[in-house]
C-alpha positions in Angstrom: 0.2 -0.1 0.2 1.6 3.3 -0.9 0.8 5.8 2.1 2.7 9.6 1.6 3.0 12.4 3.9 0.1 14.6 1.0 -2.4 10.8 1.9 -1.4 11.2 6.2 -2.4 14.6 5.2 -5.2 14.0 3.7 -6.7 11.7 5.9 -6.4 14.7 8.8 -7.9 17.1 6.8 -11.1 14.3 6.4 -11.2 13.6 10.1 -10.6 17.5 11.2 -13.7 18.3 8.6 -15.8 15.3 10.0 -15.6 17.0 13.6 -16.8 20.0 11.5 -20.0 18.4 10.3 -18.3 18.9 6.5 -20.0 15.7 4.6 -17.8 16.9 1.4 -14.8 15.5 3.3 -16.1 12.1 3.1 -16.4 12.3 -0.7 -12.8 14.2 -0.9 -10.8 11.1 0.6 -13.5 8.4 -0.6 -10.9 8.4 -3.7 -8.0 8.4 -1.9 -9.2 4.9 0.0 -10.6 3.5 -3.5 -7.1 3.6 -5.2 -4.9 2.6 -2.3 -7.0 -0.5 -1.4 -8.1 -1.7 -4.7 -5.4 -4.0 -7.1 -3.8 -1.9 -9.6 -6.0 -1.6 -12.1 -7.7 1.2 -13.6 -10.1 2.6 -15.8 -10.5 5.6 -17.3 -13.3 7.1 -19.3 -11.3 10.4 -21.6 -12.4 12.6 -23.0 -10.4 15.6 -25.0 -10.8 18.9 -23.8 -10.5 20.2 -27.2 -13.5 18.2 -28.1 -13.1 15.3 -29.3 -15.5 11.8 -28.4 -14.2 10.1 -25.4 -11.6 7.2 -26.1 -11.4 4.6 -23.2 -7.6 4.0 -21.8 -7.4 1.0 -19.6 -4.4 1.2 -17.1 -3.0 -1.8 -14.8 -0.7 -1.4 -12.3 1.0 -2.8 -9.2 -0.8 0.1 -6.6 -2.1 3.4 -7.4 -2.7 6.4 -5.7 -4.7 9.1 -6.4 -4.1 12.9 -5.5 -7.6 14.4 -5.2 -7.0 17.4 -4.9 -4.2 17.7 -7.2 -6.2 16.0 -9.7 -3.5 13.9 -10.0 -3.4 10.1 -10.3 0.2 7.7 -9.6 0.9 4.2 -11.2 4.1 2.4 -9.4 5.0 -1.4 -10.9 4.5 -2.8 -14.0 2.4 -0.2 -15.6 0.7 -1.1 -18.8 -1.7 1.0 -21.1 -3.9 0.4 -23.9 -5.8 3.2 -26.1 -6.7 1.9 -28.8 -3.5 1.1 -31.0 -1.8 2.5 -28.9 0.9 0.8 -26.2 2.7 2.6 -23.0 4.6 0.2 -20.6 6.7 1.5 -18.5 8.0 1.6 -14.3 6.3 4.5 -13.0 3.0 6.8 -14.5 1.8 9.9 -13.0 -1.1 11.1 -14.7 -2.0 15.3 -14.6 -5.9 16.4 -14.8 -6.8 19.5 -16.7 -8.0 21.3 -14.1 -11.7 21.1 -13.7 -14.1 24.2 -12.4 -12.6 26.1 -9.8 -13.8 24.7 -6.5 -13.7 21.2 -8.7 -12.4 18.1 -7.3 -11.0 15.5 -9.2 -13.7 13.4 -7.0 -16.1 16.0 -8.3 -15.4 15.3 -12.0 -15.5 11.2 -11.4 -19.4 11.8 -10.2 -21.7 11.4 -12.5 -22.3 14.7 -14.0 -19.4 14.7 -15.2 -19.2 12.3 -18.6 -15.3 11.9 -18.7 -12.1 12.9 -17.5 -9.7 15.0 -19.4 -5.8 14.3 -19.5 -3.5 17.2 -19.8 -0.2 15.4 -19.4 1.4 11.7 -18.4 4.8 11.3 -17.2 6.2 7.5 -17.7 9.8 6.9 -16.6 11.8 3.7 -16.0 12.0 1.1 -19.3 9.7 3.2 -21.3 8.1 1.1 -24.2 5.7 2.5 -26.8 4.0 0.8 -29.8 1.7 3.1 -32.2 1.1 0.8 -35.6 4.3 -0.2 -36.8 6.6 2.4 -34.4 8.3 1.1 -31.7 9.9 3.5 -29.4 11.9 2.9 -26.1 13.2 5.7 -23.3 14.4 6.4 -20.3 11.5 9.0 -19.8 8.3 10.2 -21.5 6.1 13.0 -20.9 2.5 13.2 -23.3 1.5 16.2 -24.5 -2.4 15.7 -24.8 -3.1 18.9 -27.2 -0.6 18.0 -29.0 -0.8 14.8 -29.5 2.7 13.8 -29.5 5.4 12.2 -26.5 8.3 13.9 -25.9 11.5 11.2 -25.3 14.7 11.6 -23.4 17.5 9.5 -21.5 18.7 7.5 -24.5 15.6 7.7 -26.7 15.3 5.5 -29.2 12.8 4.6 -32.0 12.2 1.7 -34.6 10.0 1.6 -37.7 10.0 -0.2 -40.5 13.5 -1.7 -40.1 15.2 1.6 -39.6 16.3 2.9 -36.0 16.7 6.4 -34.8 18.5 7.4 -31.7 19.1 10.9 -30.4 19.5 13.5 -27.5 15.3 13.4 -27.4 12.7 12.5 -30.2 9.0 13.7 -30.0 7.3 10.9 -31.3 3.2 11.5 -33.1 0.7 10.0 -32.1 -1.8 11.4 -34.8 0.7 10.9 -38.0 3.3 9.0 -38.6 6.4 10.9 -38.0 9.3 11.2 -35.5 11.6 14.4 -35.2 15.0 13.2 -33.6 16.6 16.7 -31.5 20.1 17.0 -31.0 22.6 14.6 -31.6 21.2 11.6 -33.3 22.2 8.4 -35.0 20.1 7.0 -38.2 20.8 3.4 -38.7 18.6 2.3 -41.6 17.8 -1.2 -42.8 18.9 -2.4 -46.6 15.6 -2.4 -48.2 14.7 1.2 -47.4 10.9 2.6 -47.3 8.7 5.2 -47.5 7.6 6.6 -44.0 10.6 6.7 -42.1 11.0 8.6 -39.3 11.6 12.1 -40.0 15.1 13.8 -38.7 14.7 17.2 -37.7 18.0 19.8 -37.2 16.2 22.3 -35.0 18.2 22.3 -31.7 15.0 23.7 -30.0 13.3 21.3 -27.2 9.2 20.6 -28.2 7.2 20.6 -25.2 
């Protein structure tokens, strides 16, 4: 069971609020109890913040910790995420949701009046593996920017597509288009039977996202 100082503080505030008769405290801490006690399985009906149809995402992990006030969920150990034809594996995954309306919390968003959660950013660390179509990526860290639909791969990132292998200091791995951009010092190994649609190498030294 994963309990840190922030969780302890949440429980303290919960009991303090009960003494003051605040029923909302029960709802606020319930999500923390839910994710701490249940096995590491999470089904998320993810909606887009930009008017798109929601897509279901299934995440498996050894442990989970939901932070109600911060609108975050942390997955620890053997993380496995599936969203349509996108697969992500890592040691850890932090999911950050789009901030709700003023005064609302993660628990409020999970109530029936909210049709879906809206992811803003995800940070995967440790033995990161991403598969999308015929592209496979490996990295020590991957930051997903939902608005741009891409991962920023760092810590020895590698992308393999159609037998071609590229590596660099930073690789931007797009999920909506068949494209990857390499930034900084890079290396490309081409497969003898070269095919069209290989990842694109960028000479732009500026970071993305």
